[in-house]
MARVEXBA-191433 format. One record per residue (C-alpha): residue in three letters; x, y, z. Coordinates in steps of 0.2 Angstrom, whole numbers, plus 5000, padded with zeros to 4 digits. Last residue first. Example, Ala and Ser with C-alpha at 12.3 -4.5 7.8 and 13.67 -1.06 7.14 Angstrom:
<sites>
['ser'; [5068; 4995; 5036]]
['ala'; [5062; 4978; 5039]]
</sites>
This chain:
<sites>
['tyr'; [4862; 5143; 4960]]
['pro'; [4874; 5131; 4966]]
['leu'; [4887; 5138; 4979]]
['tyr'; [4874; 5142; 4992]]
['glu'; [4870; 5126; 5002]]
['trp'; [4881; 5113; 4994]]
['gly'; [4897; 5122; 5001]]
['phe'; [4891; 5116; 5018]]
['glu'; [4902; 5101; 5023]]
['pro'; [4916; 5101; 5010]]
['ile'; [4915; 5120; 5011]]
['leu'; [4919; 5122; 5030]]
['leu'; [4934; 5110; 5031]]
['asp'; [4948; 5123; 5030]]
['his'; [4941; 5136; 5042]]
['lys'; [4936; 5126; 5057]]
['glu'; [4949; 5113; 5052]]
['glu'; [4963; 5125; 5056]]
['gly'; [4959; 5124; 5074]]
['asp'; [4974; 5114; 5080]]
['gly'; [4987; 5114; 5065]]
['gly'; [4987; 5112; 5047]]
['gly'; [4997; 5099; 5036]]
['trp'; [4991; 5099; 5018]]
['gly'; [4979; 5088; 5007]]
['pro'; [4965; 5087; 5020]]
['ile'; [4972; 5070; 5026]]
['leu'; [4990; 5077; 5029]]
['asn'; [4994; 5062; 5040]]
['gly'; [4998; 5073; 5055]]
['trp'; [4984; 5084; 5051]]
['leu'; [4970; 5072; 5053]]
['leu'; [4978; 5058; 5064]]
['ala'; [4984; 5071; 5076]]
['arg'; [4967; 5080; 5076]]
['phe'; [4959; 5064; 5079]]
['thr'; [4970; 5060; 5094]]
['asp'; [4983; 5046; 5092]]
['pro'; [4998; 5056; 5097]]
['thr'; [4995; 5073; 5106]]
['ala'; [5004; 5087; 5097]]
['val'; [4990; 5089; 5083]]
['ser'; [4978; 5091; 5098]]
['gly'; [4963; 5083; 5106]]
['ile'; [4949; 5077; 5095]]
['arg'; [4946; 5062; 5107]]
['arg'; [4935; 5072; 5119]]
['val'; [4925; 5078; 5105]]
['phe'; [4920; 5061; 5100]]
['ala'; [4912; 5058; 5117]]
['asn'; [4904; 5075; 5116]]
['ile'; [4896; 5071; 5099]]
['val'; [4889; 5054; 5106]]
['thr'; [4881; 5062; 5121]]
['arg'; [4875; 5078; 5112]]
['asn'; [4865; 5070; 5099]]
['thr'; [4849; 5080; 5100]]
['ala'; [4857; 5097; 5102]]
['ser'; [4870; 5095; 5088]]
['trp'; [4857; 5088; 5076]]
['asp'; [4844; 5101; 5080]]
['glu'; [4856; 5116; 5076]]
['phe'; [4863; 5106; 5061]]
['leu'; [4846; 5104; 5053]]
['thr'; [4848; 5087; 5044]]
['tyr'; [4839; 5086; 5027]]
['gly'; [4827; 5073; 5019]]
['ser'; [4811; 5081; 5025]]
['ala'; [4801; 5098; 5026]]
['pro'; [4814; 5107; 5016]]
['val'; [4818; 5124; 5024]]
['ser'; [4810; 5140; 5016]]
['gly'; [4813; 5155; 5005]]
['his'; [4830; 5150; 4998]]
['val'; [4841; 5164; 5004]]
['tyr'; [4833; 5170; 5020]]
['lys'; [4826; 5153; 5024]]
['phe'; [4843; 5145; 5023]]
['cys'; [4850; 5160; 5034]]
['thr'; [4837; 5157; 5048]]
['lys'; [4839; 5138; 5048]]
['asn'; [4858; 5138; 5049]]
['ser'; [4870; 5125; 5044]]
['ile'; [4859; 5114; 5034]]
['thr'; [4865; 5096; 5032]]
['leu'; [4861; 5087; 5016]]
['gly'; [4878; 5088; 5006]]
['arg'; [4887; 5075; 5015]]
['pro'; [4876; 5062; 5021]]
['ser'; [4867; 5064; 5038]]
['ala'; [4860; 5047; 5044]]
['ala'; [4877; 5039; 5042]]
['met'; [4884; 5053; 5053]]
['leu'; [4876; 5045; 5069]]
['ala'; [4882; 5027; 5065]]
['ala'; [4900; 5034; 5061]]
['met'; [4899; 5045; 5077]]
['asp'; [4896; 5029; 5088]]
['asn'; [4910; 5020; 5078]]
['trp'; [4922; 5033; 5081]]
['pro'; [4918; 5036; 5100]]
['lys'; [4920; 5017; 5102]]
['ala'; [4936; 5014; 5092]]
['asn'; [4946; 5028; 5098]]
['ile'; [4953; 5020; 5114]]
['pro'; [4956; 5004; 5104]]
['ser'; [4967; 5012; 5091]]
['leu'; [4961; 5017; 5074]]
['lys'; [4971; 5013; 5059]]
['ile'; [4973; 5027; 5046]]
['val'; [4975; 5024; 5027]]
['gly'; [4964; 5009; 5028]]
['asp'; [4951; 5016; 5015]]
['asp'; [4937; 5017; 5028]]
['val'; [4949; 5027; 5040]]
['ala'; [4955; 5038; 5026]]
['gly'; [4937; 5041; 5019]]
['gln'; [4931; 5045; 5036]]
['leu'; [4944; 5057; 5042]]
['ala'; [4937; 5072; 5033]]
['arg'; [4919; 5068; 5038]]
['phe'; [4924; 5065; 5056]]
['val'; [4934; 5081; 5058]]
['val'; [4920; 5091; 5049]]
['met'; [4906; 5085; 5061]]
['ala'; [4917; 5085; 5077]]
['ile'; [4922; 5104; 5074]]
['tyr'; [4903; 5108; 5071]]
['ser'; [4898; 5100; 5087]]
['thr'; [4912; 5109; 5096]]
['asn'; [4905; 5126; 5091]]
['gln'; [4919; 5139; 5091]]
['phe'; [4909; 5148; 5078]]
['leu'; [4896; 5137; 5069]]
['asn'; [4881; 5147; 5075]]
['gly'; [4887; 5163; 5067]]
['ile'; [4880; 5161; 5050]]
['ile'; [4876; 5179; 5045]]
['gly'; [4863; 5181; 5031]]
['asn'; [4849; 5185; 5043]]
['pro'; [4859; 5200; 5049]]
['asp'; [4857; 5208; 5032]]
['ile'; [4874; 5215; 5026]]
['leu'; [4876; 5234; 5022]]
['gly'; [4863; 5240; 5034]]
['gln'; [4876; 5247; 5046]]
['asn'; [4894; 5248; 5039]]
['asn'; [4905; 5248; 5054]]
['val'; [4896; 5234; 5063]]
['val'; [4896; 5222; 5048]]
['val'; [4913; 5225; 5041]]
['ser'; [4921; 5223; 5058]]
['leu'; [4912; 5207; 5063]]
['arg'; [4907; 5210; 5081]]
['asn'; [4902; 5195; 5092]]
['phe'; [4920; 5189; 5091]]
['asp'; [4926; 5204; 5101]]
['leu'; [4945; 5203; 5099]]
['cys'; [4957; 5205; 5113]]
['lys'; [4971; 5218; 5114]]
['gly'; [4988; 5217; 5122]]
['pro'; [4999; 5216; 5106]]
['pro'; [4989; 5222; 5091]]
['pro'; [4975; 5211; 5085]]
['ile'; [4979; 5203; 5073]]
['phe'; [4997; 5201; 5068]]
['gly'; [4998; 5182; 5072]]
['cys'; [4981; 5174; 5075]]
['lys'; [4984; 5167; 5093]]
['thr'; [4972; 5179; 5101]]
['arg'; [4975; 5185; 5118]]
['leu'; [4965; 5178; 5132]]
['gly'; [4979; 5170; 5142]]
['pro'; [4990; 5186; 5140]]
['pro'; [4977; 5196; 5149]]
['cys'; [4969; 5209; 5137]]
['val'; [4972; 5228; 5140]]
['gly'; [4957; 5239; 5137]]
['pro'; [4944; 5240; 5124]]
['lys'; [4939; 5224; 5114]]
['glu'; [4944; 5225; 5096]]
['glu'; [4932; 5223; 5082]]
['phe'; [4933; 5208; 5072]]
['ser'; [4941; 5205; 5054]]
['asn'; [4939; 5187; 5048]]
['ala'; [4950; 5172; 5046]]
['cys'; [4958; 5170; 5063]]
['glu'; [4943; 5167; 5074]]
['ser'; [4935; 5153; 5065]]
['ala'; [4918; 5149; 5058]]
['lys'; [4909; 5165; 5053]]
['tyr'; [4900; 5160; 5037]]
['val'; [4894; 5176; 5028]]
['val'; [4879; 5175; 5016]]
['ile'; [4874; 5191; 5006]]
['lys'; [4858; 5190; 4996]]
['leu'; [4856; 5201; 4981]]
['asn'; [4838; 5204; 4974]]
['gly'; [4837; 5222; 4979]]
['gly'; [4847; 5230; 4965]]
['val'; [4861; 5222; 4955]]
['lys'; [4873; 5236; 4950]]
['ala'; [4873; 5246; 4966]]
['lys'; [4874; 5231; 4977]]
['leu'; [4890; 5226; 4968]]
['met'; [4898; 5243; 4971]]
['arg'; [4893; 5243; 4989]]
['ile'; [4900; 5226; 4992]]
['ala'; [4917; 5232; 4985]]
['thr'; [4917; 5247; 4996]]
['ala'; [4913; 5236; 5011]]
['thr'; [4928; 5225; 5006]]
['asn'; [4941; 5239; 5005]]
['gly'; [4955; 5234; 4994]]
['cys'; [4968; 5219; 4993]]
['gln'; [4959; 5212; 5008]]
['gln'; [4954; 5226; 5020]]
['ser'; [4939; 5224; 5032]]
['tyr'; [4940; 5205; 5031]]
['leu'; [4925; 5193; 5029]]
['cys'; [4934; 5177; 5025]]
['asp'; [4925; 5162; 5033]]
['tyr'; [4917; 5157; 5017]]
['phe'; [4910; 5174; 5011]]
['val'; [4895; 5171; 4999]]
['leu'; [4887; 5184; 4987]]
['arg'; [4871; 5179; 4979]]
['glu'; [4859; 5186; 4966]]
['val'; [4872; 5191; 4952]]
['ser'; [4864; 5196; 4936]]
['ala'; [4873; 5213; 4934]]
['val'; [4890; 5206; 4939]]
['asp'; [4899; 5208; 4922]]
['ile'; [4917; 5204; 4926]]
['leu'; [4933; 5215; 4929]]
['glu'; [4923; 5229; 4937]]
['asn'; [4939; 5235; 4946]]
['leu'; [4933; 5236; 4964]]
['leu'; [4922; 5220; 4960]]
['ala'; [4936; 5209; 4953]]
['gln'; [4949; 5216; 4965]]
['asn'; [4938; 5212; 4980]]
['leu'; [4934; 5194; 4974]]
['gly'; [4953; 5191; 4971]]
['cys'; [4958; 5196; 4988]]
['ser'; [4943; 5186; 4996]]
['gly'; [4951; 5171; 4987]]
['thr'; [4965; 5171; 5000]]
['ser'; [4953; 5161; 5011]]
['phe'; [4936; 5157; 5002]]
['ala'; [4926; 5168; 4991]]
['ala'; [4910; 5167; 4982]]
['leu'; [4900; 5175; 4968]]
['val'; [4884; 5167; 4962]]
['lys'; [4873; 5172; 4947]]
['val'; [4886; 5176; 4934]]
['arg'; [4876; 5175; 4918]]
['tyr'; [4881; 5165; 4902]]
['pro'; [4879; 5166; 4884]]
['ile'; [4891; 5155; 4873]]
['pro'; [4897; 5164; 4858]]
['asp'; [4905; 5154; 4850]]
['val'; [4905; 5135; 4851]]
['lys'; [4920; 5124; 4852]]
['phe'; [4914; 5118; 4869]]
['phe'; [4931; 5120; 4877]]
['arg'; [4938; 5134; 4867]]
['gly'; [4921; 5144; 4868]]
['leu'; [4920; 5142; 4887]]
['ala'; [4938; 5147; 4890]]
['arg'; [4937; 5162; 4878]]
['lys'; [4921; 5169; 4886]]
['ile'; [4929; 5167; 4904]]
['asp'; [4944; 5177; 4899]]
['met'; [4934; 5190; 4890]]
['asp'; [4924; 5192; 4905]]
['thr'; [4940; 5196; 4915]]
['pro'; [4950; 5185; 4926]]
['ala'; [4955; 5189; 4944]]
['val'; [4969; 5186; 4956]]
['gly'; [4971; 5197; 4972]]
['phe'; [4987; 5196; 4982]]
['gln'; [4995; 5186; 4996]]
['pro'; [5014; 5182; 4994]]
['lys'; [5012; 5168; 4999]]
['glu'; [4993; 5164; 4998]]
['ile'; [4989; 5164; 4979]]
['gly'; [4973; 5162; 4970]]
['glu'; [4966; 5150; 4957]]
['val'; [4948; 5155; 4951]]
['gln'; [4936; 5141; 4952]]
['leu'; [4921; 5142; 4940]]
['phe'; [4906; 5131; 4943]]
['val'; [4894; 5129; 4929]]
['gln'; [4875; 5127; 4930]]
['met'; [4862; 5125; 4916]]
['asn'; [4846; 5125; 4927]]
['ala'; [4847; 5108; 4934]]
['gln'; [4860; 5102; 4947]]
['asn'; [4865; 5084; 4946]]
['lys'; [4884; 5086; 4945]]
['phe'; [4884; 5103; 4955]]
['phe'; [4886; 5098; 4973]]
['ser'; [4896; 5082; 4969]]
['arg'; [4909; 5094; 4960]]
['ile'; [4913; 5103; 4976]]
['gly'; [4922; 5088; 4985]]
['his'; [4933; 5100; 4995]]
['arg'; [4949; 5091; 4989]]
['asn'; [4944; 5090; 4971]]
['leu'; [4936; 5107; 4967]]
['glu'; [4946; 5115; 4981]]
['ser'; [4963; 5114; 4974]]
['gly'; [4966; 5132; 4968]]
['val'; [4966; 5144; 4983]]
['gly'; [4949; 5152; 4982]]
['phe'; [4938; 5164; 4971]]
['tyr'; [4922; 5156; 4966]]
['val'; [4912; 5161; 4951]]
['thr'; [4896; 5152; 4950]]
['leu'; [4889; 5153; 4932]]
['asn'; [4871; 5151; 4926]]
['ile'; [4874; 5146; 4908]]
['pro'; [4862; 5154; 4895]]
['lys'; [4852; 5143; 4883]]
['thr'; [4855; 5150; 4865]]
['trp'; [4871; 5140; 4859]]
['pro'; [4870; 5140; 4840]]
['lys'; [4866; 5124; 4830]]
['gly'; [4881; 5113; 4825]]
['ala'; [4873; 5097; 4833]]
['leu'; [4868; 5106; 4848]]
['gly'; [4864; 5090; 4858]]
['lys'; [4881; 5087; 4865]]
['ala'; [4881; 5104; 4872]]
['tyr'; [4864; 5102; 4880]]
['ala'; [4870; 5085; 4888]]
['thr'; [4886; 5093; 4895]]
['val'; [4875; 5108; 4902]]
['asp'; [4863; 5096; 4910]]
['asp'; [4876; 5086; 4918]]
['ser'; [4883; 5100; 4928]]
['cys'; [4899; 5108; 4921]]
['tyr'; [4915; 5110; 4931]]
['phe'; [4927; 5124; 4926]]
['ser'; [4945; 5127; 4932]]
['met'; [4953; 5144; 4929]]
['thr'; [4972; 5144; 4930]]
['phe'; [4985; 5157; 4933]]
['asp'; [5000; 5166; 4924]]
['arg'; [5007; 5181; 4932]]
['lys'; [5018; 5175; 4946]]
['ala'; [5026; 5189; 4956]]
['ser'; [5042; 5199; 4951]]
['pro'; [5034; 5216; 4952]]
['pro'; [5026; 5212; 4969]]
['val'; [5007; 5212; 4968]]
['pro'; [4999; 5222; 4983]]
['asn'; [4982; 5225; 4975]]
['ala'; [4977; 5242; 4981]]
['lys'; [4977; 5249; 4963]]
['asn'; [4959; 5252; 4961]]
['lys'; [4953; 5259; 4944]]
['leu'; [4965; 5248; 4934]]
['gly'; [4972; 5255; 4918]]
['lys'; [4990; 5250; 4920]]
['asn'; [4985; 5231; 4919]]
['leu'; [5001; 5221; 4920]]
['asn'; [5010; 5229; 4935]]
['pro'; [4993; 5233; 4942]]
['asp'; [4989; 5214; 4943]]
['ala'; [4970; 5213; 4944]]
['ala'; [4969; 5206; 4926]]
['asn'; [4980; 5191; 4931]]
['lys'; [4984; 5183; 4915]]
['phe'; [4974; 5167; 4910]]
['pro'; [4976; 5149; 4908]]
['glu'; [4961; 5138; 4905]]
['asp'; [4956; 5122; 4914]]
['phe'; [4943; 5109; 4910]]
['thr'; [4935; 5098; 4924]]
['ala'; [4931; 5080; 4926]]
['pro'; [4949; 5076; 4931]]
['glu'; [4960; 5067; 4919]]
['glu'; [4973; 5053; 4922]]
['val'; [4985; 5048; 4908]]
['val'; [4994; 5031; 4908]]
['ser'; [5007; 5030; 4895]]
['gly'; [5007; 5017; 4880]]
['gly'; [5005; 5031; 4868]]
['thr'; [4990; 5037; 4877]]
['thr'; [4981; 5026; 4890]]
['lys'; [4966; 5034; 4898]]
['val'; [4960; 5036; 4916]]
['thr'; [4945; 5046; 4921]]
['thr'; [4944; 5055; 4938]]
['phe'; [4927; 5062; 4944]]
['leu'; [4925; 5045; 4954]]
['asn'; [4940; 5051; 4964]]
['lys'; [4953; 5038; 4965]]
['his'; [4954; 5027; 4981]]
['trp'; [4969; 5021; 4990]]
['gly'; [4979; 5006; 4985]]
['asp'; [4994; 5014; 4978]]
['arg'; [4994; 5033; 4980]]
['ala'; [5012; 5035; 4986]]
['ala'; [5019; 5023; 4973]]
['ala'; [5009; 5031; 4959]]
['asp'; [5014; 5048; 4962]]
['lys'; [5025; 5052; 4947]]
['pro'; [5020; 5037; 4937]]
['glu'; [5002; 5042; 4932]]
['cys'; [4990; 5030; 4940]]
['asn'; [4979; 5016; 4932]]
['ala'; [4991; 5002; 4930]]
['ser'; [5002; 5005; 4946]]
['thr'; [4986; 5004; 4956]]
['asn'; [4973; 5016; 4963]]
['ala'; [4957; 5009; 4969]]
['val'; [4941; 5014; 4958]]
['gly'; [4930; 5028; 4963]]
['trp'; [4926; 5035; 4980]]
['glu'; [4917; 5052; 4979]]
['asp'; [4905; 5048; 4994]]
['arg'; [4919; 5044; 5005]]
['tyr'; [4927; 5061; 5004]]
['phe'; [4945; 5066; 4999]]
['ala'; [4944; 5055; 4983]]
['asp'; [4960; 5056; 4972]]
['phe'; [4964; 5064; 4956]]
['thr'; [4971; 5082; 4958]]
['leu'; [4976; 5083; 4976]]
['gly'; [4982; 5065; 4976]]
['gly'; [4992; 5067; 4960]]
['asp'; [5001; 5082; 4966]]
['thr'; [5005; 5073; 4982]]
['ala'; [4997; 5079; 4998]]
['arg'; [4984; 5066; 4997]]
['tyr'; [4997; 5052; 4999]]
['thr'; [5001; 5056; 5017]]
['pro'; [4997; 5039; 5023]]
['ser'; [5009; 5032; 5010]]
['gly'; [5005; 5018; 4998]]
['met'; [5000; 5000; 5000]]
</sites>
C-alpha cells in the first residue's frame, strides 16, 4: 500500500477522493500516472477522475477543464485599473488557471447542439479560492445533478505572497468557447463566492469591474470577511449592490477566529486571552468575536439574517467536519484506529450515516433568507442535530485533542495530511467548512 500522506501529492490533490461519497476505483500502478503512483497505491481515486492510455502511457484526467489566464487585477500588467490596492510584487507569478466544472445538463445540452447556436444561458458560479478545492473539497458532487444549466468556475489564488487574482469576462468567454467549440456561449454570473485568500481576488474583481455582475443574486464569504483584503471589502460590496438592485443575498460564514476581521475589545487583554492569530489584534488587545468589523462599521450593508454565526467555536461543528474528513481515510485503511478511539468513532459513524454530506443545513434562519423555506424532510438541521446527539458528539470531541498529542483525531487528521496539507489545531474550522456546507449556496 501507499503512503498515509498520499493526498498531499500532486496526483492525490488532483485525482483522488477526499470524501467517501466520491470514491471511485482503487489506485494501482496500472491506472496512475507514474509520478505519484507509489504513494497513492491502494487508496481510492475520485469518481470524477478518468484514466486513459495514450502512447502506452497512463493519463489521468479530472472531470474539469482548465484555462490559463493573465491576472487582470495585477497593476504591473494592467495599468488601467481603477483600484490599485492589490499588493502584487513586480516579480510575482502572472500566469494562473481557471477550472470549470459543468453540471450534467450543460454537458447534455452541448452534445445535443449538433452545430446549432448555443442559445440557453449558463448560470455561472464564480468562486475565488486557493486552487485545489474542486477536488479536495468535493465541490463537483454539489453541482453534478443540478438543473438550470449550472457551471462552477474556480479562480486560482495565491497565499504567499498574498494578492488578488481575477480574470475578465473575455477570459471566461474564451475558455467556454475553446472547450465547447461554440462561440458565443451566453452566460450570467449568478453566484460570487470567496474562500481564504480568494477574498483578495473577489475584492479586486468587484473594485475594478473586471466581470459583468449585473445578474448576480448571491454573494458568499466562506469564513473570510476581512475589512481590508487587497482593497476595501465594504466598498466592493457597495459597488456590487449598486449594480444588482434588491435581489442580492449576502451570506457570511463565521467559523474561525483567525479568518475574519473583528472589532477589538477595549482595554488591556490578559495574556491567556490574547488571540493566537499572528498580527491581529495588536499586542495586548482582545477581539470581540460577536462584532464582525465589516458588519458593525457599515450598518445596513449586510442583512443579519445572512450571517451564519452558530458554527463559531462550536464543538459539534468541529466534530462533524473532523469526522467527515477522516472517514474516507479510515474506511480506506490509510489510518488505523486504536482501541481508545474505536467506540467514539463507531458511535459517530452510526450518527453521521444518517446525515450524508451535502444534506446538512448549517443555519435555519439563513437558509430561509436565501431559499425562502427549509425542506420539510430529507435534510439534517445542524442546530437540531447538535442538540439531540450531544452524548455521542461529546464523546467524539473528547478524542479530538491536539496535533501534538499522538493518536488524537486532530493528530491523525493533520499529521497524515488528510486534507491535502498539514494544518494545526483549529485549522479545520476554516479549511473544512466548504466540504460540509458548500452545497447550500454555491449552486444557484
